[in-house]
Structures are given as structure tokens and as C-alpha cells.
C-alpha positions as CSV (number, residue, x, y, z in Angstrom):
1,M,38.5,-6.9,25.6
2,K,39.3,-3.5,24.1
3,P,37.2,-0.5,25.4
4,E,36.9,1.0,22.0
5,D,35.0,-2.2,20.9
6,C,32.5,-1.9,23.7
7,V,29.2,-0.1,24.2
8,L,27.5,0.4,27.6
9,F,23.7,0.6,27.3
10,S,22.2,2.5,30.2
11,G,19.7,5.2,31.1
12,A,21.6,8.3,32.3
13,A,19.6,8.6,35.6
14,A,21.3,9.8,38.7
15,G,22.9,7.1,40.9
16,S,24.0,3.8,39.4
17,E,23.4,4.7,35.8
18,A,25.4,7.9,36.1
19,A,28.2,6.0,37.7
20,F,28.2,3.4,35.0
21,G,28.4,6.2,32.4
22,A,31.2,8.0,34.2
23,A,33.2,4.7,34.4
24,A,32.6,4.0,30.7
25,E,33.7,7.5,29.7
26,K,36.9,7.2,31.9
27,F,37.9,4.0,30.1
28,G,36.9,5.1,26.6
29,V,33.8,2.8,26.3
30,D,31.0,4.2,24.1
31,E,27.7,4.7,25.9
32,V,24.1,4.8,24.8
33,N,21.8,6.3,27.3
34,F,18.1,5.6,26.6
35,T,15.8,8.4,27.8
36,F,12.5,10.1,27.0
37,E,11.3,13.6,26.6
38,G,11.0,15.3,30.0
39,H,13.2,12.9,31.9
40,R,15.8,14.3,34.2
41,D,19.1,12.9,32.9
42,A,22.3,13.0,35.0
43,R,24.5,12.4,32.0
44,S,24.5,13.9,28.5
45,R,27.0,11.7,26.8
46,G,25.4,9.2,24.4
47,I,21.8,10.3,25.0
48,R,19.3,8.5,22.8
49,V,15.8,10.1,23.2
50,L,13.3,7.4,22.5
51,T,10.3,8.3,20.3
52,H,6.7,7.5,21.3
53,E,6.8,4.4,19.0
54,E,10.1,3.2,20.4
55,L,8.8,3.5,23.9
56,K,5.7,1.5,23.0
57,R,8.0,-1.3,21.8
58,G,9.3,-1.6,25.4
59,D,5.8,-1.6,26.9
60,V,4.9,-4.2,29.4
61,S,1.8,-4.9,31.5
62,L,2.1,-3.5,34.9
63,T,-0.2,-6.2,36.2
64,Y,2.3,-8.8,34.8
65,V,5.3,-7.0,36.2
66,S,3.6,-6.7,39.6
67,Q,2.8,-10.4,39.7
68,L,6.3,-11.4,38.5
69,M,7.9,-9.1,41.1
70,H,5.5,-9.9,43.9
71,R,4.7,-6.2,44.5
72,T,2.5,-3.5,43.2
73,Y,3.7,-0.7,41.0
74,K,1.9,2.6,40.4
75,D,0.4,2.9,37.0
76,T,1.8,6.4,36.1
77,P,3.0,7.6,32.8
78,L,6.4,8.4,34.3
79,F,6.9,4.9,35.8
80,K,5.7,3.2,32.6
81,K,8.3,5.2,30.5
82,I,11.0,4.2,33.0
83,L,10.2,0.6,32.6
84,Q,10.1,1.0,28.8
85,T,13.6,2.6,28.8
86,I,14.9,-0.3,31.0
87,W,13.5,-2.7,28.4
88,H,15.6,-1.0,25.7
89,Q,18.7,-1.1,27.9
90,V,18.5,-4.8,28.7
91,N,17.4,-5.7,25.2
92,S,20.5,-4.0,23.7
93,G,23.0,-5.6,26.0
94,Q,24.4,-9.1,25.8
95,E,25.0,-9.2,29.6
96,V,23.5,-7.1,32.4
97,F,25.1,-5.6,35.5
98,V,22.7,-4.2,38.2
99,I,23.4,-2.3,41.4
100,G,20.7,-2.8,44.0
101,K,19.4,-5.1,46.7
102,I,18.4,-8.7,46.2
103,L,15.2,-9.6,48.1
104,D,14.3,-12.9,49.7
105,D,12.0,-13.8,46.8
106,K,15.0,-13.7,44.4
107,T,14.0,-10.4,42.8
108,V,15.8,-7.1,42.9
109,K,14.2,-4.1,44.8
110,G,12.4,-1.3,43.0
111,G,12.0,-0.5,39.3
112,T,15.5,-1.7,38.8
113,G,14.2,-5.2,39.5
114,W,12.3,-5.2,36.2
115,G,15.7,-4.9,34.4
116,A,17.0,-7.9,36.3
117,E,13.8,-9.9,35.7
118,F,13.8,-9.1,32.0
119,A,17.4,-10.2,31.8
120,K,16.4,-13.5,33.4
121,L,13.5,-13.9,30.9
122,C,15.8,-13.2,28.0
123,N,18.4,-15.7,29.4
124,K,21.1,-13.0,29.5
125,S,24.1,-13.2,31.8
126,L,23.0,-11.3,34.9
127,Y,25.2,-9.9,37.7
128,V,23.8,-8.0,40.7
129,F,25.9,-6.1,43.2
130,D,23.9,-6.1,46.4
131,Q,24.8,-2.9,48.2
132,D,23.6,-4.2,51.6
133,Q,25.7,-7.3,51.4
134,G,28.6,-5.5,49.6
135,A,29.0,-8.4,47.2
136,W,28.4,-9.5,43.6
137,F,26.0,-12.3,42.7
138,H,25.4,-14.1,39.4
139,W,22.0,-15.5,38.3
140,S,22.5,-19.2,37.8
141,G,19.1,-19.8,36.1
142,S,17.4,-20.7,39.4
143,D,19.1,-18.6,42.1
144,F,21.6,-15.8,42.8
145,E,25.0,-17.3,43.6
146,S,27.9,-15.4,45.1
147,C,30.6,-14.5,42.6
148,A,33.9,-12.7,43.3
149,D,35.0,-9.9,41.0
150,P,33.1,-10.4,37.7
151,V,34.5,-8.8,34.5
152,I,32.7,-7.5,31.5
153,R,32.9,-10.3,28.9
154,E,30.5,-9.0,26.1
155,P,31.2,-6.0,24.0
156,H,27.5,-4.8,24.3
157,F,26.5,-4.7,28.0
158,C,23.9,-3.0,30.1
159,G,24.6,-1.2,33.4
160,T,21.7,-0.1,35.5
161,G,20.5,0.1,39.0
162,T,19.3,2.1,42.0
163,R,19.2,5.8,42.1
164,L,20.3,5.5,45.8
165,L,23.9,4.5,45.0
166,N,26.1,4.1,48.1
167,D,29.9,4.1,48.4
168,A,30.0,0.3,48.1
169,G,28.0,0.3,44.9
170,E,30.1,3.1,43.4
171,K,33.3,1.3,44.2
172,A,31.8,-1.9,42.7
173,I,31.2,-0.2,39.4
174,A,34.6,1.5,39.3
175,S,36.3,-1.9,40.2
176,L,34.3,-3.7,37.5
177,F,35.6,-1.4,34.8
178,Q,39.1,-1.4,36.3
179,R,39.3,-5.2,36.3
180,T,38.0,-5.4,32.7
181,F,39.8,-2.6,31.0
182,A,42.9,-1.6,32.9
């Protein structure tokens, strides 16, 4: 896999998305960071401000997402726009890498969880680095299975995750890019 043939699709938010972007830049991978007017972006490289119409294309019922994720989300304009940008990230990538925490119900904690669930619904290859466990997991179609040291296999991939990135999560992102592109 040549870095110059690859594109990271992300969201430029602080934490995991900023770390994915920094790793992409370090290895010469293009990046597209979906955002919206008024969002606080931690990265400026590859910014793609979504129009109102584009955001609407990624709209999803919060009732549906809440039922799917077994939790309640606040119906605020900001949160809806975040979910809409995550839709664009996952929709654009052929495989998805998420940094977060896998919960007992096989979902991923927080708004990041919508990205993981959408990847499952679209039958995309999904890898989650669970920061609490310090390990990567791959979605098998029915469960998260432990996997050692994944690599990026598709030229268009999504990298997203928690804003509360810890040292293990940051190292997991750096190592993912190192294994794939070094």
C-alpha cells in the first residue's frame, strides 16, 4: 500500500481524529476532514465544510440511533451535525478504524459509537481500539474479536473516535500507520 494512493476520511475534532490526521500527514496520506460551519476543528489540513444539503444527506433519526445504541442522545443541533459528519466519514471509507471503548452490549461508547454501528450496517470492515483494554478488536459480523496489530488494507479508510484520547489510543494510531506505511 502506497501512502500517496490513500485517503483518510475523518472529522478534524480534537482527540482521536486529530491524531489520525497527524499520522496521515506524517506518512504522506491525503486526508479529508468533514466538518460544518461553527465546529471547532483541531486540524486544518483537508478540511471539507459540509453544506446544509450535504449535512441533511447524513441525517438519521435520533430515536433510531438511541434504540440501536441502547442509550438516549440529546436532540441538539450540534449533536445532530456531529452524527451527520460521522455518516460522511464512514460512508466515504472502505474500512473503518475507531478509538474508544467497547461496551458489554457490543456497541462503542459515545457519539463515536454511531460511526461503529453505521460501519456494521454498511458491512464495512471495522476495527476498534479499546483504550481501557489496550487492544484492537475486529467486528466479525456478530461480535468483536481480538485481533493483533491490524493494518490499513483499503486506500480509502475512515479514522474516528473519542475526543478523550489517552496514551494507549495515541500509540495505537501511530503504530497502525507505522505498520502499514513504514
